[in-house]
C-alpha positions as CSV (number, residue, x, y, z in Angstrom):
1,M,-10.3,84.9,198.3
2,T,-9.1,88.2,196.8
3,V,-10.2,91.6,198.2
4,F,-9.8,94.4,195.8
5,H,-9.6,97.9,197.4
6,R,-8.7,100.2,194.5
7,N,-10.7,101.5,191.6
8,E,-10.7,100.3,188.0
9,K,-8.3,102.9,186.7
10,K,-5.4,101.8,188.9
11,N,-6.1,98.2,189.5
12,P,-7.0,96.0,186.5
13,L,-9.1,92.9,187.3
14,P,-7.3,89.6,186.7
15,E,-8.6,87.8,183.6
16,K,-9.6,84.8,185.6
17,L,-12.2,86.9,187.5
18,K,-13.8,88.6,184.4
19,G,-17.0,87.5,182.9
20,G,-18.5,86.6,186.3
21,V,-21.7,87.0,188.1
22,I,-21.6,90.2,190.2
23,A,-23.7,90.6,193.4
24,I,-24.0,94.3,194.0
25,G,-24.9,96.0,197.3
26,N,-23.5,97.3,200.7
27,F,-24.3,94.1,202.4
28,D,-23.7,95.5,205.9
29,G,-24.6,92.6,208.2
30,V,-24.7,89.9,205.4
31,H,-28.0,89.2,206.9
32,R,-30.8,86.8,205.7
33,G,-32.1,89.4,203.3
34,H,-28.6,89.9,201.7
35,Q,-28.1,86.1,201.7
36,T,-31.1,85.7,199.3
37,V,-29.3,88.0,196.8
38,L,-25.8,86.5,197.4
39,T,-27.1,82.9,197.2
40,R,-28.8,83.5,193.9
41,A,-25.5,85.0,192.5
42,L,-23.7,81.9,193.7
43,E,-26.3,79.6,192.2
44,L,-26.0,81.4,188.8
45,S,-22.2,81.3,188.8
46,Q,-22.1,77.6,189.6
47,S,-24.6,76.7,186.9
48,R,-22.6,78.7,184.4
49,G,-19.1,77.8,185.5
50,V,-18.1,81.4,185.9
51,P,-16.7,83.3,188.9
52,A,-18.9,84.8,191.7
53,L,-17.9,88.3,192.8
54,V,-19.3,90.8,195.2
55,L,-19.1,94.5,194.4
56,T,-19.6,96.7,197.5
57,F,-18.5,100.1,198.7
58,E,-16.1,101.5,201.4
59,P,-16.7,103.4,203.3
60,H,-20.5,103.1,203.9
61,P,-22.3,105.9,201.8
62,R,-24.1,107.1,204.9
63,S,-20.8,107.7,206.7
64,V,-19.6,109.8,203.7
65,F,-22.7,112.0,203.4
66,N,-23.1,112.3,207.2
67,P,-19.4,112.1,208.6
68,D,-20.5,113.6,212.0
69,K,-22.7,110.5,212.6
70,P,-20.9,107.5,211.2
71,V,-23.2,104.5,210.7
72,F,-23.0,101.5,213.2
73,R,-21.5,98.9,211.0
74,L,-22.8,95.4,211.7
75,T,-20.0,93.9,209.6
76,P,-16.9,96.2,209.1
77,A,-15.1,95.4,205.8
78,P,-12.8,92.6,207.1
79,L,-15.5,90.7,208.9
80,R,-17.9,91.2,205.9
81,A,-15.2,89.7,203.6
82,S,-14.8,86.7,205.8
83,L,-18.5,86.0,205.7
84,L,-18.7,86.3,202.0
85,E,-15.7,84.0,201.6
86,A,-17.5,81.6,203.9
87,M,-20.5,81.6,201.6
88,G,-18.2,80.7,198.6
89,F,-17.4,83.9,196.7
90,H,-14.2,84.1,194.7
91,S,-13.6,87.8,195.2
92,V,-14.9,90.9,197.0
93,I,-14.4,94.3,195.3
94,E,-14.5,97.1,197.9
95,Y,-14.9,100.1,195.7
96,P,-13.8,103.5,197.1
97,F,-17.0,105.5,197.8
98,D,-16.5,109.4,198.0
99,R,-18.4,112.3,196.9
100,E,-16.6,112.3,193.5
101,F,-17.9,108.7,193.0
102,S,-21.4,109.5,194.0
103,G,-21.4,112.3,191.4
104,R,-20.8,109.8,188.5
105,S,-23.7,109.1,186.2
106,A,-25.5,105.8,186.3
107,E,-24.4,105.3,182.6
108,D,-20.8,105.8,183.5
109,F,-21.1,103.3,186.4
110,V,-22.5,100.7,184.1
111,R,-20.0,101.3,181.2
112,S,-16.8,101.8,183.1
113,I,-17.2,99.5,186.1
114,L,-19.7,96.7,185.1
115,V,-18.9,96.4,181.4
116,E,-15.2,97.5,180.8
117,W,-13.6,96.7,184.3
118,L,-15.5,93.6,185.5
119,G,-16.9,92.2,182.1
120,A,-20.1,91.3,184.0
121,T,-22.2,88.6,182.4
122,E,-25.0,88.8,185.0
123,V,-25.7,91.4,187.8
124,V,-27.7,90.3,190.8
125,T,-29.0,92.8,193.3
126,G,-32.0,93.7,195.5
127,F,-35.1,95.2,193.9
128,D,-34.5,98.6,195.5
129,F,-30.9,99.0,194.5
130,H,-30.1,102.6,193.2
131,F,-26.9,104.0,191.9
132,G,-25.3,107.0,190.1
133,K,-25.7,110.7,190.6
134,G,-29.0,111.5,192.5
135,R,-29.8,107.7,192.6
136,E,-30.8,108.0,188.9
137,G,-30.0,104.4,188.2
138,G,-32.8,102.1,189.4
139,P,-34.0,98.6,188.6
140,A,-35.6,99.6,185.2
141,F,-32.4,101.5,184.2
142,L,-30.2,98.5,185.1
143,M,-32.3,96.1,183.2
144,D,-32.2,98.3,180.1
145,A,-28.5,98.8,180.5
146,G,-28.1,95.1,180.6
147,Q,-29.9,94.7,177.3
148,R,-27.8,97.3,175.7
149,N,-24.5,96.0,176.9
150,G,-25.0,92.3,176.9
151,F,-25.3,91.3,180.6
152,G,-28.3,89.8,182.3
153,V,-30.0,91.3,185.5
154,T,-31.6,89.4,188.3
155,L,-33.5,91.4,190.8
156,V,-34.4,89.7,194.1
157,D,-37.4,90.8,196.2
158,A,-37.2,91.9,199.8
159,F,-36.7,89.0,202.2
160,R,-39.4,88.8,205.0
161,D,-39.0,86.9,208.2
162,E,-41.6,84.4,209.7
163,G,-43.6,87.4,210.9
164,A,-43.7,88.8,207.3
165,E,-41.5,91.7,208.3
166,V,-38.7,92.8,206.0
167,V,-35.2,91.8,207.3
168,S,-33.0,95.0,207.2
169,S,-29.7,96.2,208.7
170,S,-31.5,99.1,210.5
171,R,-33.9,96.7,212.2
172,I,-30.9,94.5,213.4
173,R,-29.1,97.6,214.6
174,R,-32.2,98.6,216.7
175,L,-32.4,95.1,218.2
176,L,-28.7,95.2,219.2
177,S,-29.2,98.7,220.8
178,E,-31.9,96.9,222.9
179,G,-29.5,94.1,223.9
180,N,-31.7,91.6,222.0
181,V,-28.8,89.6,220.5
182,A,-30.9,86.4,220.3
183,E,-33.6,87.9,217.9
184,A,-30.8,89.8,216.0
185,A,-29.1,86.4,215.3
186,G,-32.4,85.1,213.9
187,L,-32.3,88.0,211.3
188,L,-28.7,87.7,210.6
189,G,-28.6,83.9,210.2
190,Y,-25.6,83.8,212.6
191,R,-24.7,85.2,215.9
192,F,-23.7,88.9,215.9
193,T,-19.9,88.9,216.0
194,V,-17.3,91.6,216.5
195,E,-13.5,91.5,215.7
196,A,-10.7,93.5,217.4
197,E,-7.3,93.3,218.8
198,V,-7.0,92.3,222.4
199,I,-5.5,95.2,224.4
200,K,-4.2,95.8,228.0
201,G,-6.8,97.2,230.4
202,Q,-6.6,98.2,234.0
203,Q,-6.0,94.4,234.8
204,L,-8.4,94.7,237.7
205,G,-10.0,91.4,236.6
206,R,-6.7,89.6,237.0
207,T,-6.5,90.6,240.6
208,L,-10.1,89.5,241.2
209,G,-9.4,86.0,239.7
210,Y,-11.3,86.8,236.5
211,P,-8.8,88.0,233.9
212,T,-10.4,89.4,230.8
213,A,-9.6,89.8,227.1
214,N,-10.3,93.5,226.4
215,M,-11.2,94.8,223.0
216,A,-12.0,98.5,222.1
217,L,-14.8,98.5,219.6
218,A,-15.6,101.3,217.2
219,P,-17.2,104.4,218.9
220,E,-20.4,104.1,216.7
221,V,-21.1,100.5,217.9
222,E,-24.6,100.8,219.5
223,L,-24.8,97.5,221.3
224,K,-26.6,97.9,224.6
225,P,-24.3,98.0,227.6
226,G,-24.6,94.8,229.6
227,I,-23.4,91.3,230.3
228,Y,-23.6,88.8,227.5
229,A,-22.9,85.0,227.1
230,V,-20.3,84.8,224.3
231,R,-17.9,82.7,222.4
232,L,-14.3,83.9,221.6
233,R,-12.5,82.6,218.5
234,R,-8.7,83.0,218.3
235,T,-6.8,83.5,215.1
236,D,-5.9,79.9,215.0
237,G,-9.6,78.9,215.1
238,R,-9.7,77.7,218.7
239,L,-13.0,78.5,220.3
240,Y,-13.7,79.3,224.0
241,D,-17.0,80.0,225.8
242,G,-17.1,83.1,228.0
243,V,-19.1,85.9,229.6
244,A,-18.5,89.4,228.4
245,S,-19.2,92.9,229.8
246,F,-19.8,95.7,227.2
247,G,-20.1,99.1,228.5
248,Y,-18.5,101.7,230.6
249,R,-17.5,100.0,233.9
250,P,-19.4,102.1,236.3
251,T,-18.1,100.3,239.4
252,V,-14.4,100.9,238.8
253,T,-14.2,104.0,236.8
254,E,-16.4,107.2,236.3
255,N,-15.3,107.9,232.8
256,G,-14.5,104.6,231.1
257,A,-14.4,104.3,227.3
258,A,-16.8,101.8,225.9
259,L,-14.9,98.4,226.1
260,L,-15.8,94.7,225.6
261,E,-14.2,92.7,228.4
262,T,-14.4,88.9,228.0
263,Y,-13.8,86.5,230.8
264,V,-12.7,83.4,228.8
265,F,-13.7,80.1,230.6
266,D,-11.0,77.4,231.1
267,F,-8.3,79.4,229.5
268,E,-4.7,80.1,230.5
269,G,-2.3,82.2,228.4
270,N,-1.9,85.6,226.9
271,L,-4.1,87.0,224.1
272,Y,-2.5,90.5,224.1
273,G,-2.1,91.7,220.5
274,E,-4.1,88.9,219.0
275,N,-7.0,89.7,216.7
276,C,-10.0,87.9,218.1
277,R,-13.7,87.5,217.4
278,V,-16.4,87.5,219.9
279,S,-19.9,86.1,219.0
280,F,-23.0,87.0,221.2
281,F,-25.4,84.4,222.2
282,G,-27.5,85.8,224.9
283,H,-28.0,89.0,227.0
284,L,-27.8,88.0,230.7
285,R,-28.3,91.4,232.5
286,D,-27.9,95.1,232.2
287,E,-24.7,96.9,233.4
288,L,-24.9,97.6,237.1
289,K,-23.0,99.6,239.6
290,F,-22.0,97.7,242.7
291,A,-21.3,98.9,246.3
292,G,-17.7,97.4,246.1
293,L,-15.6,94.7,244.6
294,E,-17.1,91.7,246.7
295,P,-20.6,92.0,245.5
296,L,-19.1,92.5,241.9
297,V,-17.1,89.1,242.3
298,A,-20.2,87.4,243.6
299,Q,-22.2,88.6,240.6
300,I,-19.5,87.5,238.2
301,R,-19.8,84.0,239.6
302,K,-23.5,84.1,238.9
303,D,-23.0,85.4,235.4
304,E,-20.5,82.6,234.7
305,E,-22.9,79.9,235.8
306,E,-25.7,81.3,233.7
307,A,-23.5,81.7,230.7
308,R,-22.2,78.2,230.9
309,G,-25.8,76.9,231.1
310,L,-26.9,78.9,228.1
311,L,-24.0,78.0,225.9
312,S,-24.1,74.3,226.7
313,G,-27.3,73.9,224.8
314,V,-26.7,76.1,221.7
315,R,-26.8,74.8,218.2
316,P,-25.9,76.5,214.8
317,L,-28.6,78.5,213.2
318,G,-27.3,77.4,209.8
319,E,-24.2,76.8,207.7
320,L,-22.9,80.4,208.1
321,D,-23.4,80.3,211.9
322,A,-21.6,76.9,212.2
323,K,-18.5,78.5,210.4
324,I,-18.5,81.6,212.5
325,A,-19.6,80.7,216.0
326,F,-19.1,76.9,216.2
């Protein structure tokens, strides 16, 4: 799958990708609500025999307008692109979002990007999508623009879960901040997953007999500190069960940076420098401070046993979960 990072003035779209169905949105999380929009775009592209593309924006608009409080990204751009590829899209366009872009008129957005650059034949988006200076472009504007410029517009209603609540990225972020990775997975349609390079830590786990793969996550990640049952996927696709600690290591340091430390079951080898993914299946307990290393090791043994039990019975939530965490 092709990922485009530049804008339409510098980076012409290949002819084979023009004339497609364009799904537009931020799609942070690629959750079940987003999937209704994305699946509709895929269905239309397949029935018409044209490419399926996603038009999204980098960085997240909220981080541009409020740089002191960057948004907790459920799916940073590389992971989002992987999920969209797994769904079947031909290309993802990560359009640069800055204050200059936010000042462009809705009419300019339609003409220069949708019509001239992408040659869109159909645009699929959520019913509440707004664009252009001052959010002047809404659903009615987009449908009128489609009629004037020769492309169709499909608006998809908000997706509600089994309890009739709207599935949203902010709701999923709140669940993760509470440590509720199981309910978050139900809304995402797959297990919450992070991706980062494995780095060297203090190597204390190695001396305790529990070596860990350490990953520094973005500072804005709001996952609740604690112990989780997880799966780690290597770059070659091999999958390992494990137990992970996310947090600030209160037993061994007073001022630790937030770190994800994964004890990988039944693994021997070196993961340093490798870009791995960790998928979260269950919250086992909160982060604790122990009186010493002996009680810590005893608790790690209990955590391992509980994590192995939990992971032995898990099943995919759907096709996307099967590709990501199984």
